[in-house]
KEPA-5845 format. One record per residue (C-alpha): x, y, z; residue in one letter. Coordinates in steps of 0.5 Angstrom, whole numbers, padded with zeros to 4 digits, always signed. Layout:
! residues N
XYZA
...
END
This chain:
! residues 252
+0197+0146+0205X
+0198+0154+0206X
+0192+0154+0210X
+0192+0155+0217X
+0186+0152+0219X
+0188+0144+0223X
+0183+0138+0225X
+0185+0138+0233X
+0187+0145+0233X
+0183+0150+0238X
+0178+0154+0234X
+0180+0161+0233X
+0176+0166+0230X
+0182+0170+0227X
+0183+0165+0223X
+0177+0163+0220X
+0177+0170+0217X
+0183+0170+0214X
+0182+0163+0211X
+0177+0166+0207X
+0180+0171+0205X
+0186+0168+0203X
+0182+0163+0198X
+0178+0169+0196X
+0186+0174+0193X
+0188+0167+0191X
+0181+0166+0187X
+0182+0174+0185X
+0189+0171+0181X
+0185+0168+0177X
+0179+0172+0174X
+0174+0170+0180X
+0174+0178+0182X
+0168+0178+0187X
+0167+0171+0190X
+0163+0169+0196X
+0168+0164+0202X
+0164+0162+0207X
+0165+0159+0213X
+0159+0154+0216X
+0161+0151+0222X
+0156+0144+0227X
+0157+0146+0234X
+0158+0140+0238X
+0157+0143+0245X
+0157+0135+0249X
+0164+0134+0245X
+0166+0141+0245X
+0168+0141+0238X
+0166+0144+0232X
+0165+0142+0225X
+0168+0148+0220X
+0165+0146+0212X
+0168+0152+0208X
+0163+0153+0201X
+0167+0157+0196X
+0162+0161+0190X
+0167+0164+0185X
+0162+0166+0181X
+0164+0168+0173X
+0171+0169+0172X
+0171+0178+0170X
+0174+0181+0164X
+0177+0187+0164X
+0174+0192+0158X
+0177+0197+0158X
+0184+0201+0164X
+0184+0208+0164X
+0189+0213+0167X
+0187+0220+0171X
+0191+0225+0173X
+0197+0225+0169X
+0198+0232+0165X
+0205+0231+0161X
+0206+0224+0162X
+0203+0221+0156X
+0199+0215+0158X
+0202+0210+0152X
+0208+0212+0157X
+0204+0208+0163X
+0200+0202+0160X
+0207+0200+0159X
+0208+0200+0167X
+0201+0196+0167X
+0202+0188+0166X
+0194+0187+0167X
+0192+0187+0159X
+0185+0189+0157X
+0181+0184+0154X
+0184+0180+0159X
+0180+0176+0166X
+0182+0181+0172X
+0188+0179+0176X
+0189+0183+0183X
+0196+0181+0183X
+0197+0184+0176X
+0194+0190+0179X
+0198+0190+0185X
+0204+0189+0181X
+0202+0194+0175X
+0201+0200+0181X
+0208+0198+0185X
+0212+0200+0177X
+0207+0206+0177X
+0210+0208+0184X
+0216+0207+0182X
+0217+0212+0176X
+0221+0219+0180X
+0216+0223+0176X
+0210+0219+0180X
+0208+0222+0187X
+0201+0218+0188X
+0198+0211+0185X
+0192+0208+0186X
+0186+0204+0182X
+0180+0202+0182X
+0175+0198+0179X
+0169+0201+0176X
+0163+0193+0175X
+0159+0195+0169X
+0151+0196+0168X
+0148+0190+0165X
+0155+0186+0165X
+0156+0182+0170X
+0163+0179+0168X
+0166+0185+0166X
+0170+0191+0170X
+0173+0198+0168X
+0180+0199+0171X
+0181+0206+0173X
+0189+0208+0174X
+0188+0215+0179X
+0196+0218+0180X
+0199+0224+0182X
+0206+0226+0177X
+0211+0231+0181X
+0217+0235+0179X
+0221+0229+0174X
+0227+0233+0173X
+0234+0236+0176X
+0238+0242+0176X
+0245+0243+0178X
+0251+0250+0178X
+0257+0251+0181X
+0262+0257+0180X
+0268+0257+0184X
+0276+0260+0183X
+0282+0258+0184X
+0290+0260+0184X
+0291+0255+0180X
+0284+0253+0175X
+0282+0261+0175X
+0275+0260+0174X
+0271+0254+0174X
+0264+0253+0172X
+0259+0247+0172X
+0252+0247+0170X
+0247+0241+0169X
+0240+0238+0168X
+0238+0231+0167X
+0229+0231+0166X
+0226+0223+0168X
+0220+0225+0163X
+0222+0228+0158X
+0216+0232+0154X
+0212+0226+0158X
+0215+0220+0154X
+0218+0217+0160X
+0225+0218+0156X
+0231+0220+0160X
+0235+0226+0158X
+0241+0229+0161X
+0246+0234+0160X
+0253+0237+0163X
+0258+0242+0162X
+0264+0243+0165X
+0270+0248+0164X
+0277+0251+0168X
+0283+0254+0165X
+0285+0248+0164X
+0280+0244+0161X
+0273+0243+0158X
+0268+0237+0158X
+0261+0236+0156X
+0257+0230+0156X
+0249+0228+0154X
+0245+0223+0155X
+0238+0219+0153X
+0235+0213+0156X
+0229+0210+0153X
+0226+0204+0158X
+0221+0202+0154X
+0225+0201+0147X
+0221+0195+0146X
+0214+0193+0147X
+0218+0188+0152X
+0222+0193+0156X
+0228+0192+0153X
+0231+0200+0154X
+0237+0204+0150X
+0240+0208+0153X
+0247+0212+0149X
+0251+0218+0150X
+0256+0223+0147X
+0262+0226+0151X
+0268+0231+0149X
+0273+0234+0153X
+0279+0238+0152X
+0285+0239+0156X
+0292+0244+0156X
+0296+0242+0160X
+0300+0249+0159X
+0295+0252+0162X
+0296+0249+0169X
+0303+0250+0169X
+0305+0243+0167X
+0309+0241+0161X
+0306+0243+0154X
+0302+0237+0153X
+0295+0237+0151X
+0288+0232+0148X
+0282+0232+0146X
+0277+0226+0147X
+0270+0224+0143X
+0266+0219+0146X
+0260+0215+0144X
+0257+0209+0148X
+0250+0205+0148X
+0246+0202+0153X
+0242+0195+0153X
+0238+0192+0158X
+0234+0186+0158X
+0229+0186+0165X
+0229+0180+0168X
+0224+0182+0173X
+0219+0187+0175X
+0225+0190+0178X
+0232+0187+0176X
+0234+0188+0169X
+0242+0187+0167X
+0244+0192+0163X
+0250+0192+0157X
+0254+0197+0155X
+0260+0199+0149X
+0263+0206+0149X
+0268+0208+0144X
+0273+0214+0145X
+0278+0218+0139X
+0283+0221+0144X
+0288+0226+0140X
+0295+0228+0143X
+0299+0234+0141X
END
């Protein structure tokens, strides 16, 4: 039903070529990576018609022996493998490879991702898959300094690493200080806490406030907070997260 060829339509070679490519890609979703699809025309010159016979030879189902990664100098192989849905030992699926490439490309520490399938000598039903990646800087740093009549000197600094020590985990710390308030926060996220892609994150924060230093009434507070988040993948690009934070505030 999805193919464009219909009896009675004007012959179009582009539609014939599309049909052959579509059938090949469709078979590739189920492990038939090297099918042969040919269209045999039978032309009736007298009636100005052509009969098309599509000959489909799917060939053998192809299985993946091994998946390897090249170009990752910092990121561990197992971190990249977490984002690959094509499995070793299962049949080769072009859709699974394209989805794996897309998921790897979305990682903030990946600049380029490509893959190729390599047929094994003497094995007509097995291939190796090689992912070639190019890494990029995966962290950010910010710092600021200011001065005001009421706030005096203020300092700010923060750093975040999206691929901490090549583990794929995100770690960040932020520090802020002015004359009347100081705060610090540490954050952490493991995007693959479980093999199913459930993420686990946490945060730890501390702040002090002294209203007297700001020219207000004698009021001060100290606040500790600790929080955790869980994320559940809905599909390859979306997830839903739940969080809970506990705070302890001391007033003075």
